[in-house]
N, C-alpha and C positions, 0 to 999 in steps of 0.2 A: 601498327594499324595502317591499312591502305585506305586512302581517301577515295570516296566515289568521285566520278567525273564532275569537274566544276566546283568542288568543295575547297574551302581554305580553313586551315587550323586557326582557332581563336588563340589569343595571347594567353600564356600561362596564368592561371588563377582567374580567368574571365569566363563568364557564362552570359552571353547576350540575352536580353529580354525580348521576347517576341509575343505579339498579341496583347491581350488584356493583362493588366497588372495585379488584379485582385479578384477574389471570388465575390459573388453577389452577397451583399450584406444581409444577414439574417439573424434574428434573435434566437433561432433554434440551435441546439447543440448539433455538432457535425456528426452525421450518420451516413452510412452507405446502405442503400436498399438493393437487395438482390431479388429479382422478380422475373416475370415472363414465364417461359416454358421450363419451370422448375417444380419439383414436387413439394418443396418446403420453402416458400418465400421467406426471406429473413431481412432484418434490419440490424446492422452492426454499428455500435458506437465506436468512437476512436479507442476508447479504453478496451473494449472487447477485441478489436483488431490487434491491439498491442499484446494481448495475451495468446494469440495464435502463434504457432511456430513460424519463425521468421528466417529469412535467407538473406545473404549478401551476394550481390552480383556486380561485376565490373562491366560497364556497358560504354561502348563508343556511341556518342551522340552525333547524329547527322541531321541538321535542320534543312528544310526545303529552301530556306533563305540563303543557303550556300555556305554555312559555317559548320565546322565539325569540332567536337571537343572529345579527346580521347580518354579512355580509362576512368570513367566516372563511377564511383562506388555508391550504389544504392542499397538500401536495406528495407525489406518489407515482407509481405505475405504473397506467396505464389497464387496466382488466379486460380489454378487447379485446386489448391488447398481451400481457398475461400468458397469456391463453387461446390466442393464436396459437402459443405453444410447445407446447401440448398438442393442438391441433387438434380442436375439438369435432366430433362426428359430426352428420350431418344430422338424426338422430333426437333430438338434444339440444334440448329446448324450454324447459327451466327450468334455473336455476342456484340452488344452495343454498350458503350461506356458514355454516360451522360454527366455533364459538368454542372457544378453549382456556380455557373457564371451568369452574368447579366443576360446572355443570349441562350442559356441552357444548351450550349452546343454539344455535339456528340461525335463520336467516331465509332466505326464497327469493323469487325474482322470475322473471318470464318472461325467458328469456335475451336475446331480441332487444330487449326493453325496457331491460334492464340495460346493454346495449351502447349503445343510442340515448341513454340518460341520461348516458353517459360516467362510469360507475361507476369510482371510483378506489380503488386499494389504497394507502392513505395511510401514509406513514412519518413525516411531520412535520406540525406545525400552527404557523403563524406563524413559520416558519423554525427551529423547535426540535423535537427528537424528541418524538413523542407520549408523554405521561405515562402510566403504568400505569392510573391512575384514569379516564383518558379513552380507554383502549383500546390504548395502546402496548404493544408496539413496532409493532403492525400493526393497522390498523382499515379496514373498508370504509366508503366515503363514497359514498352514493347521492344525487346532486343531485336536487332536485324531489320527494323523498319525505320523509315524517316520519322523524326520526333513529332510530327503532327498527329501520329497515331498514339503518342504518349500523352494523353489528355490530362490537363491541369484540373485540380479541384474536383476529384471524383465524388459524385453524389449517388449514382445509380449504375448498376450493372443489370442489363436485361437480356 
C-alpha cells in the first residue's frame, strides 16, 4: 500500500475512532430505506440484507484526519446488487447515503462512480460484526475514497 501524502499508518490492531461514537437511539428495528429516483422503493431489514449475495473486499482505509489502516477485510452487499432490487431510473445521477446518527448526516457520490468503485454495504469487518463505534450494524465502504465517504450507521440510500 502506498500512503497518500501526509498520511501515517496506525499501529497494528488499532482503528482510531473519529466522529460520533454511536447511532441515534431508536426503539425501531434497523432498516435501510432505498428511495428517490427508483422504480421500486424498498425497505430492507438487517435479516433481509444478510440473505442477499455477499462479497468480501480488502480495503485500505485512509482517513482525512491523516491516519491510514491497510488491508482491512469487509464483508457485505455490493451497492449495485442492492440497487438492482429498487431499479434506479435513468434520471438518477447521484446517490446519497443517510446515517441514523443524531445529526442524520449524509454523504453523496456520482451514482456511476459509486457503482464502478464497487461500493459495499458492509455488515462485518475482519469476520466480526461491525461494532457500533465503527458504524455497525451497517456501514457504507467506498474503496478508493477517503473514509468520510464511508458513512457510519446507514439508514437510507436515495
